[in-house]
N, C-alpha and C positions, 0 to 999 in steps of 0.2 A: 802698520808702524809698530816697532818693538816698544813694549811698555817699559823695558828695562834700560834702554839706551837712547839718549837724546843727542841729536846732532845739531850743531849750529855753524852757520857760515856767514852771518852778518858781522864780520870781523874775522880774526884768526879762526881757522877750523878747530873745533873741539867737540869731543864726545863726552857726555856726562852720564854716569850711572849713580842714581841716588844722590845727586849733587856733587859727586866726586869726579874729577876729570880722569878719563881713561887714556893712557899713553897710546899714541897712534903711530909711533915709529918715525923714521927719517923723513925729511921734507918731500922727496919724490913719492914716497909711499902715501903721504898725506895728500899729495896732489892727485894720485890715482883715486883715492877715496872721494875727494871732492868732485872729481869729474864724474864718477859713477853715481854719486848722490844726485847730481844735477840731471841725470837721465830719468829720474823719477820712476824707477822700476823697469825701464826699457833696457833690453840688452844692447851692449856696445861692442862692436867688432874689435878684434885684437888690433887691426891696423888703425881703426879709428881712435882707440885708446892711446896707442903709441903716438899718433899725430897730435892728439890733444895734449899729452903730457910733455913730449920731447920735441915736437915740431918736425921740420924737414930733415934734420940731421941727428937721428938717434944714435946712441953708441952701438958698437958692433954686437955687444952682448945684451941687447935690450930685451930679447925674449926671456932670457934668464932673469933679468931684473923684474919684468912683469910678473913672472911666476913667483919670484921671491916676495914681492910686495903683496900680491894676492894672499899668499900663505901667511904673511905677517899680519895682514888685516883680519884674516879669519881667527888667528890666535888672539888678537886684541879684542875682537868681539866676544870671544868665549871666556876670556880671563875674568875671574872675579864675578861671575854671573850671579844673579839674584834669583834664579829659578825660572825666569821668563825666557822665551825663545830668543836667541840672538839673531841679528840680521843675517841673511843668507847670501853669501857671495859665491855664485856658481857660474860654471861655463855651460851655456845652453845649447851649444852647437853653432849658434849664430853670433855668439859674443858673451862677454861677461855681464852678468845681471846681478844687481844688488837689490834684494827683496827684503821686505819687513823693515824698511828704514825710510825716513824722510828728513828734510831740512826743517827742523821744528821751529826755529826762530823766524825763518823766512815765511813759513805757513802762518805763524801768529801775526806777523807784520801784514801779510796780505789780508787776513781776516779783519784786522783793525782798520785798514784802508777801505775795505768794502763797507764797513759800518760808517766810516767818516763820509764816504761818498753818498751813502743813503741819507745821512743827516743833512749834508749840504743840499741835496736835491729836495729835501723836505723844508729847506729854509732855515734850519737850525745851525747857524754858523758857529755858535759857541761850542756845541757838542761836537761838531765836525772838527773844530780846531783842537779840542782836547784829545780826541781819538787820533788825529794826525800826529800830535805831539807824543802820544804813547807809542805810535808806530815808529817815530824817529828815535825814541829812547831804546828801541831794540838794538840799534847799531852799536857795536863795540869798536868799530874801526872800518876800514875798507872791506868790501866783499872778498872773502877768501884771502884775507891779507897775508902777504908774505909767501904765498904759494906760487911756484913758477909754472910756466907752460902756456902756449898760445891760446888754448881754449879758456883757461881761467883768466888770462889777461883780458881777453875780449869780454868775458862775463863781468869782470871787475869794472870795465868801462861802461858796460850796459847798465849795471846797477848804480853806478855813480850818476848816470843820466837820470835814471828813474828816481833816485833820491832827490836830485835837484828839482825835478818836476813836481814832486810831492811838496817840497819845501816852498816852491813858488806858489802853489795852490794854497798852502796854509797861510803864507804871508798875504796873499790877495784877500783871503777871508778875514784876516786880522785887520787889514785896511778897511774893509767894509764895516768892521766893528769899531772903528775909530781909534785903533791903537797905533797912532802915528809915531810917537817918539820911540816906542819899542821896535816898530818896523824899521824906522830909519837906522837905528843902532845896528840891527842885524843885517840890514841890506848894505850898509856901508862896508861891513866886514865881508859879505859875500861878493860884492862887486870887486873888491880888492882881490879876492881869491879867484874870481872868474871874470876878468876885466872885459872880455869880448862877448859875454853872454847878455844879449840885449834885453831879454825878458827881465832880468834882475835890475838893469838900469831903468827900464820902464816902471817897475814897481817902486824903485827908489825915487824917481821923479814924482810919481803920483803921491807917495807918502809925504814928500817934502811940500808939495803944492797944497795938499789937504791939511797939512800942519801949519799953514800960513807962511811957508818959506818958498815962495814962487821964484825968487832970485836964485836961491840955492838949487832949485829944481832945474832952472835953465843952465846953471853952471855944471850940474851933473851931466846934462846933455852935451854941453861943449866938451867936457872932459872925455866922454864916451866917443863923440865924433872924432876927436883928435886921435884917440887910441886906435879906432877902427881905420882911420886914414893911414896912420903910420904903419900899422901891422898888416893890414889887409889891402890897402890901396883902394878903398871903396868908401861909400857913404853908409850911414846907418840905414837899417831896413825901414820899410814903410810904417810899421807900427810905432817905432820910436820917433820918426819924423812927424807923424800925425799928432802924437801926444805933445811934442815940442810946439807945434803950431797952435794947438788948443790952449796950451798954457800961455803962450804969447798973447792970445786974445782973451785970456781969462774966461774960458768957456764955463758957464755955470753948471753945465751937465757933468763936469768933472767932480763936483762936490758930492759928498756921500749921500746915499739914499737910506731911508729908515730900514732897519733889519729886524727880524724876529728875535726876541730876547727870551731865552729859556731860563 
C-alpha cells in the first residue's frame, strides 16, 4: 500500500494525500480506477476492463479512452507527491494492474467487523456492538457512489446487502442487551426503507414483543403479510410465520436471556 495516497470507496470514490483530496479526473476515469482498485492487485484484461466500465455497448473509440484514462490516473497519482512511491498502474501483458494501492476505508471496516465478530463469539455483545457501530460509521454514502458501469453497479448492490446484514446482526445484539425502544425506532425506519426484507420485520416484531407491545408486534406481522401478498403474491417465509405463532401463544422462550456485561 502506498503510504502517501489513501483510497476510499465506502461512499464516493476519493483519494487523499496528507488529508487533502487528490483530483481524479472525469467520471469514467474514476470508474476505471474504482474497478482496478477492486482487483486488489490482480491484473485485469483490456476486454474485462471495457466490459466492467462500459458494458456491452462501448463507444467506437473506447481503446483511446482507456489509454487516455490510464495516463490521466498515472498523472494524478504522481502529482503533488510527498516523496513516497505512488501507486503503479502498468500493463503486464495480461492486463492492467494497479499495484501499491488498496481500498483503505474498506480494509478498516473489515478489520472492525472481524473484531466485532470475535467479541460476539466471546459473549461480549456490548463491545461487539460498539465495534459494529464504528464499522458502520466508515460509510459516507453508497459504495462507489455516483460511478457508472455494470461492474460497479453490481458491487454497489453487493455491498448494500453486506451492510444490511451487519446492521441486522448489530440490532439483534442490541435486542439481547434490552435496548428495545432504540431498536424499535431504528427498525421502523429500516422496514419502511426495505418493506420486503423479512429479517428486519422479524427483528421489529421481536423488539416490540420484548418491549411489552405484543399487539403492535402482531400488527407489524399483518402489515408485512399484506405487503408480501400484494407485491409478491406469496406468504411470509417460515421464520416470520413461526415468530408470529410464538407471539400468539406468548411463548416464554422469546423473553430475553441474561448476557455478559462488560
